N, C-alpha and C positions, 0 to 999 in steps of 0.2 A: 902673105904667102902661105903661112901655116893654115889659116882659115880656108883658103882656096884648096889646098891639098886635102884637108880634112873633109870638105864637102865632096870632093871628087871620090875619095875613098868610100864615103857613105853611099854615094850614088852607085858605085861599082858593086857594093855589097847588096843593095836592095834592088837593083835593076833586074837581075834574073827572076826574083820573086814576082815582080810586077809583070814581066813579060809572059809568064805562064799562068797568070790569073785567069779564072773562068768567070764569065759574066752570067749572072743569074737574076731572076726577077726579085729576089729578096734584098737587093741593094748591094750585092757584091760586085766587084769589077768597077767600082767607082772610087774616086778620090773624096776624102772628107777633109774639111777644114775645121779646126777646133780652137777658137779663142778661149782663154781662161784667165782667171785670177788665182794666184797662188800665194799662200802664206806659209812661211817656214818658221817654226818655233825652234830656235837654235838651242843646242845643249847648254849654251852659256846664258840662256834666259831672255834673249831679245828676239824681236820679230823682223823678218825680211819680207818685204812686199814685192810681188812680181806679176806683171801681166805676161802672158805667154801666147804663142801661136804654134800649132802643130798641123802638119799635113800628113795624112795617112792614106794608104790604098787598101780597100777592103777586099780580102780574098775569101773564097768559098769555104775554106776550112776554119774560119774564125780568126785567123791572123790578120793583123794590120801593121805592116812595116811602114815606116815613115821617117820624117825628120822634123825638127822644130827648133825654136829659140825662145828665150825669155830675157827679161831685164829686171834683175832683182836689186833692191836697194834698201839700205837702212842708215840712219844718221850716226849710230854709235854701236860699237861692239867690243867687248873685252875678250881677249883670247891669248892664252899662254904668256901672261905677264905684260901684255901690250894693250894699249887703247887704240882702237881703229876708228877713224872718222870718215864720214861721207863714202861709205862702201857702195860700190857699183859692180855688179857681176853680169856678164853677158854670156851665158852658156849657149853653145850651138851643139846639137846632139842628134844622134840617130835614135829612133824610138821603135819598139816592138810591143804591140798590144795583142792580147788574146781575149776574144769575146766568148763566154760560155754560151752554148746553145740553149735557148729557152723560148717558149711560146708566149711568155708574158711581156708586158710593156716595160717592166724593170728587168734589166739584163746586167749581170755582174761581169767584170773584166779584171784582168791583171795586166800590168805593163811594166816595162823597164826601159830606161834611157841611158845611153853612154855618150860622152862627147868631151868637148874642150870648153873650159870657162875662161873668159877674158876678164881679169879682175883688176880693179883700180880703187885705191883708197889712200888715206893719209894715216901714218902710223907714228905712235909715240910710246915710250916706255911708261908703265904704270907710275914709276917713281918721278918721272918728269913729263907730265902730260902736255906741257906747253911747247916742247921741242919736237916738232913734227917733221916727217919727211914723206915724200910721195912715193907710192909703190904702184908699179904696173907689172902684172905677172899673169901667167896662164896656169891652169890647173886641170886635173882630171875630174870631170863632172859625172856623177852617178845619180840615178833615181830608180827606185823600185817601189811599187805600190799596188793597191787594188781599189776598185770602186764599183759604182753602179751607174748605168745609163737609164734614163727614162725617156721613152719615145713620145714626143709631143705630137708630131706628124711623121709621115714616112720620110721626110727629108730633114727633120729637125729633132735632135735629142738634146737633153740637158744631162750633165753628169756631175757627180761628186766623188772625189777620190782622196785617199790618205796613203801616205807612204814615207819612205826615208830618202833624204836628199843630201848630197854633199857637193860643194862648189870647188873644192880643191883637195880631193882625197889623196892621202899619202900614207906611207908606213912610218914616217918620221913624226913622232908625237909632239915635237916642238914646232912643226909647221903651223902656219895660220891656215886653218881648214874649217870654215864655217859649215856645219852640218846639223841635221836634226829632223824633226817630224814635220812633214809637209802636208798641207791641206789644199785641195784644188777644187774650184767650182767653175763650170763653163758650159759651152754649147758646142754641138757638133752639127755642121751643115753638110749635107750630102749633095 
């Protein structure tokens, strides 16, 4: 129910932007689909691997509102005195990208994503790592970063980006909140 409500809110936020978009010959006024592979280097030293998929709408002013999801996983993570096993995160988010105008094949961009992450893992205390319990929770997902696109053909770009990502951001420093430096490599189909 919360996922459905979140998706409806995101649609209501981005629908006016899509409605007033102008179509031009340079590829604006079109939807893009971006599959990617992401790697998060956690501040606690381990790696999260994540395939992702985003859909954005290209506006004439360089903005690309959209939405996406990813599936991040890692077998083991130490956080705040706990050992976490079999971590699985499924963030669903709204995305906003800005493309800097340039006449070159390489085009820089910045982007930000906000959403909700559905988290599932087994947890144990560092002192007793064999006594595990299962956890299912939700968290506030954030991503902000920058990157470059390279135009292979008019309908196909490849991109590389780096940024900061968190799967359960909170003001409580005792929460389990995997976050860190994120690297992304993917393609954009127009």
